C-alpha positions as CSV (number, residue, x, y, z in Angstrom):
1,M,-6.1,-23.1,-1.8
2,D,-3.1,-20.9,-1.3
3,I,-2.8,-19.2,2.0
4,I,-3.1,-15.4,1.7
5,D,-2.8,-12.9,4.5
6,F,-3.7,-9.2,4.6
7,V,-1.6,-6.6,6.3
8,L,-3.1,-3.3,7.4
9,I,-1.2,-0.4,8.9
10,W,-3.0,2.3,10.9
11,V,-2.1,5.2,13.1
12,D,-4.4,7.1,15.5
13,G,-3.1,10.7,15.0
14,N,-5.3,11.8,17.9
15,D,-3.7,9.6,20.5
16,P,-2.1,12.0,23.1
17,D,0.5,9.4,24.1
18,W,1.5,9.0,20.4
19,Q,1.5,12.8,20.0
20,R,3.8,13.2,23.0
21,E,6.3,10.6,21.7
22,K,6.3,12.2,18.3
23,A,6.9,15.6,19.7
24,E,10.2,14.4,21.2
25,Y,11.6,14.1,17.7
26,S,11.8,16.4,14.8
27,P,11.7,15.5,11.1
28,S,15.1,16.0,9.4
29,S,13.6,17.2,6.1
30,M,10.6,17.1,3.9
31,A,8.1,19.1,5.9
32,D,5.2,17.7,3.8
33,S,5.9,14.2,5.1
34,D,5.0,15.4,8.6
35,T,1.9,17.3,7.7
36,P,-1.2,16.6,9.8
37,V,-2.9,15.2,6.6
38,R,-0.7,12.1,7.0
39,Y,-2.2,11.4,10.4
40,R,-5.8,12.7,10.5
41,D,-8.4,10.0,10.6
42,W,-11.3,9.5,8.2
43,D,-12.9,7.4,11.0
44,N,-14.0,4.7,8.6
45,L,-11.8,1.8,9.6
46,Q,-14.8,-0.3,10.7
47,Y,-15.9,-0.3,7.0
48,W,-12.5,-1.7,6.0
49,F,-13.1,-4.7,8.2
50,R,-16.7,-5.1,7.1
51,C,-15.6,-5.0,3.4
52,V,-13.0,-7.7,4.0
53,E,-15.5,-10.0,5.9
54,K,-18.1,-9.6,3.1
55,F,-16.0,-9.4,0.0
56,A,-12.9,-11.5,0.9
57,P,-14.1,-14.1,3.5
58,W,-11.4,-16.4,2.2
59,V,-8.5,-14.4,3.7
60,N,-6.4,-16.4,6.2
61,K,-5.2,-13.8,8.7
62,I,-5.4,-10.0,9.0
63,H,-2.3,-8.6,10.6
64,F,-3.3,-5.2,12.0
65,V,-0.1,-3.1,12.5
66,T,-0.3,-0.2,15.0
67,W,1.9,1.9,17.2
68,G,0.0,0.4,20.1
69,H,-3.4,2.1,20.1
70,L,-6.5,0.3,19.0
71,P,-10.0,1.4,17.9
72,K,-12.4,1.1,20.9
73,W,-14.9,-0.9,18.8
74,L,-12.3,-3.5,17.6
75,N,-13.0,-7.1,18.6
76,T,-9.5,-8.3,19.3
77,G,-10.8,-11.8,20.0
78,N,-11.6,-12.4,16.3
79,P,-9.7,-15.6,15.4
80,K,-8.6,-14.1,12.0
81,L,-7.1,-11.0,13.6
82,N,-3.5,-10.6,14.7
83,I,-2.6,-7.4,16.5
84,V,1.0,-6.3,15.7
85,K,2.7,-3.5,17.5
86,H,5.7,-1.8,16.0
87,T,7.8,-3.2,18.9
88,D,6.6,-6.8,17.9
89,Y,8.4,-6.8,14.6
90,I,10.5,-3.7,13.8
91,P,14.1,-4.0,15.0
92,E,14.6,-2.0,18.2
93,K,17.3,0.2,16.7
94,Y,14.7,1.8,14.4
95,L,12.2,2.6,17.1
96,P,10.3,4.7,17.7
97,T,9.5,5.4,14.1
98,F,7.1,7.9,12.6
99,S,8.0,6.9,9.0
100,S,5.7,4.7,7.0
101,H,8.8,3.5,5.1
102,T,10.2,1.8,8.2
103,I,6.9,0.3,9.1
104,E,6.4,-1.1,5.5
105,L,10.0,-2.2,4.8
106,N,10.0,-4.6,7.8
107,L,6.6,-6.2,7.2
108,H,8.3,-9.5,6.4
109,R,9.4,-9.8,10.0
110,I,5.8,-10.1,11.3
111,K,5.6,-13.4,13.1
112,G,3.3,-15.9,11.3
113,L,3.0,-13.8,8.1
114,S,2.3,-16.0,5.1
115,E,4.6,-16.1,2.1
116,Q,1.8,-14.5,0.0
117,F,0.3,-11.3,1.5
118,V,-1.6,-8.2,0.4
119,Y,-0.5,-4.9,1.9
120,F,-3.2,-2.3,2.6
121,N,-2.9,1.3,3.7
122,D,-5.9,2.3,5.8
123,D,-7.4,4.2,2.9
124,M,-7.6,1.2,0.6
125,F,-10.8,-0.8,0.5
126,I,-12.3,-3.9,-1.1
127,T,-15.7,-2.9,-2.4
128,K,-17.1,-5.9,-4.3
129,P,-16.6,-9.7,-4.1
130,T,-13.1,-11.0,-4.7
131,K,-11.4,-14.3,-5.0
132,P,-7.8,-15.3,-4.1
133,V,-6.9,-15.3,-7.8
134,D,-7.6,-11.6,-7.9
135,F,-4.4,-11.2,-5.8
136,F,-2.3,-14.3,-6.5
137,R,-2.2,-16.9,-9.3
138,D,0.1,-19.9,-9.3
139,G,1.9,-18.5,-6.3
140,L,2.7,-15.2,-8.0
141,P,1.4,-11.7,-7.2
142,C,-1.1,-10.1,-9.6
143,D,-0.3,-6.7,-10.8
144,T,-0.5,-4.1,-13.6
145,F,2.8,-3.6,-15.4
146,G,3.9,-0.4,-17.1
147,L,7.0,1.6,-17.6
148,N,6.6,5.3,-16.5
149,C,8.5,8.5,-15.9
150,I,9.1,9.7,-12.4
151,Y,7.3,12.9,-11.5
152,F,9.3,15.2,-9.2
153,G,7.0,17.8,-7.8
154,H,5.6,19.3,-4.6
155,D,4.0,16.7,-2.3
156,S,5.0,13.9,-4.7
157,A,6.8,10.6,-4.1
158,G,9.3,11.4,-6.8
159,H,12.3,11.4,-4.5
160,F,11.5,8.0,-3.1
161,N,10.9,6.6,-6.6
162,G,14.2,8.0,-7.7
163,S,16.0,6.2,-4.8
164,N,14.0,3.0,-5.7
165,M,15.1,3.2,-9.3
166,E,18.8,3.6,-8.3
167,V,18.6,0.2,-6.6
168,I,16.7,-1.3,-9.6
169,N,19.1,-0.1,-12.2
170,T,22.1,-1.2,-10.1
171,E,20.7,-4.7,-9.7
172,F,19.1,-5.2,-13.1
173,K,21.4,-4.0,-15.8
174,N,20.0,-6.0,-18.7
175,K,16.6,-4.4,-19.4
176,A,16.5,-5.8,-22.9
177,E,16.7,-9.4,-21.6
178,I,14.0,-8.8,-19.1
179,K,11.8,-7.3,-21.8
180,R,12.3,-10.4,-24.0
181,R,11.5,-12.7,-21.2
182,D,8.3,-10.9,-20.2
183,R,7.2,-9.3,-23.4
184,K,3.7,-10.8,-23.2
185,K,3.3,-9.2,-19.7
186,W,4.8,-5.9,-20.7
187,Y,2.3,-5.5,-23.5
188,S,-0.7,-7.4,-22.2
189,R,-4.1,-5.8,-23.1
190,K,-5.0,-6.0,-19.4
191,N,-2.5,-3.2,-18.7
192,G,-4.6,-0.8,-20.6
193,F,-3.9,1.0,-23.9
194,K,-2.3,4.2,-22.5
195,T,-0.1,2.2,-20.1
196,N,1.2,0.0,-23.0
197,V,1.9,3.1,-25.2
198,K,4.0,4.5,-22.4
199,T,5.8,1.2,-22.0
200,A,6.6,1.1,-25.7
201,M,7.9,4.7,-25.8
202,L,10.1,4.2,-22.7
203,S,11.4,0.7,-23.6
204,M,14.0,2.1,-26.0
205,W,16.2,3.3,-23.2
206,E,18.8,0.8,-21.8
207,W,17.8,1.5,-18.2
208,F,14.5,1.5,-16.3
209,P,13.1,5.1,-16.0
210,G,10.4,4.1,-13.6
211,F,7.3,1.9,-13.3
212,Y,3.5,2.5,-13.2
213,Y,2.1,2.5,-9.7
214,D,-1.6,2.4,-9.1
215,H,-1.8,3.4,-5.4
216,L,-3.9,0.3,-4.6
217,P,-3.3,-2.7,-2.3
218,S,0.0,-4.4,-3.1
219,D,0.5,-8.1,-3.5
220,F,3.8,-9.3,-2.2
221,L,5.9,-12.4,-1.6
222,K,7.6,-12.3,1.8
223,S,10.6,-13.8,0.2
224,T,11.0,-10.7,-2.0
225,F,11.5,-8.6,1.1
226,E,14.0,-11.1,2.5
227,E,16.0,-11.1,-0.8
228,V,16.1,-7.3,-1.1
229,W,17.2,-6.9,2.6
230,E,19.9,-9.5,2.0
231,K,21.3,-7.8,-1.1
232,Y,20.7,-4.1,-0.1
233,Y,20.8,-4.1,3.6
234,D,22.8,-0.8,3.8
235,V,20.2,1.0,1.7
236,L,17.2,-0.3,3.7
237,D,19.0,0.2,7.0
238,K,19.7,3.8,6.2
239,T,16.0,4.4,5.3
240,C,14.8,2.7,8.4
241,S,17.2,4.7,10.6
242,D,15.3,7.9,9.8
243,K,12.6,8.7,12.3
244,F,10.6,10.6,9.7
245,R,10.4,10.2,5.9
246,T,13.3,11.9,4.1
247,E,14.0,12.6,0.5
248,A,16.8,10.0,0.3
249,N,14.6,7.1,1.4
250,V,13.5,4.1,-0.6
251,N,10.0,2.8,0.1
252,Q,8.0,-0.4,-0.2
253,W,7.4,0.2,-4.0
254,L,11.0,-1.1,-4.4
255,M,9.6,-4.6,-3.5
256,K,7.0,-4.3,-6.2
257,Y,9.5,-3.1,-8.8
258,W,11.9,-5.9,-7.8
259,Q,9.1,-8.5,-8.4
260,F,8.6,-6.9,-11.9
261,C,12.3,-7.3,-12.8
262,K,12.4,-10.8,-11.5
263,G,9.3,-11.7,-13.5
264,R,7.5,-12.7,-10.3
265,Y,4.0,-11.5,-11.2
266,V,0.9,-12.2,-13.2
267,I,-1.0,-9.5,-15.1
268,R,-4.4,-8.5,-13.8
269,P,-6.8,-6.1,-15.5
270,K,-6.0,-2.4,-14.8
271,N,-9.7,-1.8,-14.2
272,T,-9.6,-4.0,-11.1
273,G,-9.2,-0.9,-9.0
274,E,-9.1,2.9,-9.0
275,A,-7.4,5.4,-6.7
276,F,-9.1,8.7,-5.9
277,H,-6.8,11.5,-4.6
278,I,-9.6,13.5,-3.1
279,E,-10.0,17.0,-4.5
280,E,-13.0,19.1,-5.4
281,G,-13.2,17.7,-8.9
282,N,-13.3,14.0,-8.2
283,F,-15.1,13.6,-4.9
284,Q,-18.4,12.6,-6.4
285,Q,-16.6,10.0,-8.6
286,A,-15.2,8.5,-5.5
287,C,-18.6,8.4,-3.8
288,D,-20.1,6.7,-6.9
289,A,-17.3,4.2,-7.0
290,I,-18.2,3.1,-3.5
291,T,-22.0,3.1,-3.8
292,Q,-22.2,1.6,-7.3
293,Q,-19.3,-0.9,-6.5
294,K,-17.6,-0.1,-9.7
295,Y,-14.3,-1.6,-8.7
296,K,-13.0,-4.5,-6.6
297,L,-10.4,-2.2,-5.1
298,I,-10.4,1.5,-4.4
299,C,-8.2,4.0,-2.6
300,I,-9.7,7.1,-1.0
301,N,-6.5,9.2,-0.6
302,D,-6.5,12.3,1.6
303,T,-4.4,15.2,0.2
304,P,-3.4,18.7,1.3
305,R,-5.9,19.8,-1.3
306,T,-8.9,18.0,0.3
307,E,-11.2,20.8,1.3
308,N,-14.1,20.6,3.8
309,F,-12.6,17.4,5.3
310,E,-15.1,16.8,8.1
311,E,-18.0,17.1,5.6
312,K,-16.4,14.7,3.1
313,K,-15.5,12.3,5.9
314,K,-19.2,12.1,6.9
315,I,-20.3,11.5,3.3
316,I,-17.7,8.8,2.6
317,S,-18.9,6.9,5.7
318,E,-22.5,7.2,4.5
319,C,-21.4,5.7,1.1
320,F,-19.8,2.7,2.8
321,E,-22.9,2.3,5.0
322,T,-24.9,1.6,1.8
323,I,-22.8,-1.4,0.8
324,V,-21.7,-2.8,4.2
325,P,-24.3,-1.8,6.8
326,E,-24.0,-5.0,8.8
327,V,-21.7,-5.0,11.9
328,S,-18.8,-7.4,11.2
329,G,-17.2,-10.0,13.4
330,F,-14.3,-7.6,13.9
331,E,-16.5,-5.2,15.9
332,K,-17.7,-5.5,19.5
333,N,-21.3,-5.6,20.7
334,Q,-22.9,-7.6,18.0
């Protein structure tokens, strides 16, 4: 069986030492990237570990990336757990950093990281049994493919996507050739009807307008990161030199898009997972997705439009308690 690692990044926005260090620096732009929403804690990380232990027991290692703080309940002696501080893998010249882009773009530098790894934000969960082939097949990442337009709007990732596509269209100039090579992947039924319609409509342009992104855990080859760093060091170096996210940054989606253009992926069903950007209209759907285990993967994404945060935080934890009530081996005091 192929070796697959998980990587999870986490920040404790309530840590006073972290807050003091952050206060020494000021974001150069994009005030929304420094909003407290990006750092407040849903306090449900223990359920992430419980879900992994129950629904992905085959995982080789979990690399838990943190500024330095750790949850008090975490069992650091678990043999599958590798605690990774920013200072352990991010080049010193980029530290300290308060940008998720810097943390993500250097993941390949984590000591002992397997070639095949799945990257999780701390709001992304496994909620029903999985197998390694849900993430990698024949050594290739599993993903949903689709061409898409970039949305530029308030509190959007459009600027980062635009920077990503600048690199993609510089490197991959023959879109037609890539389409011919991967036609079956581009129009696989597994991508979903609407996704395939968008791909068909946007395929007539000579250049790549953008790609579908599902805001779920990302399957990566470590060698992809190494290749992009080798070819576009100046671009990644510039992004990582910013202490906070700025509009000119690229982000880790670049690695996903690079894998698309190289043909290094296998199509998996679009309904494998669902992302919920929490607002008043979809909160109950998110709760049902957890308790009814509708998907293998879900994302419970906090937004500036998430109202009654403390109440919703409590309810989400209660939902997870229904599917993973047992304390995991990643928690103390069993």
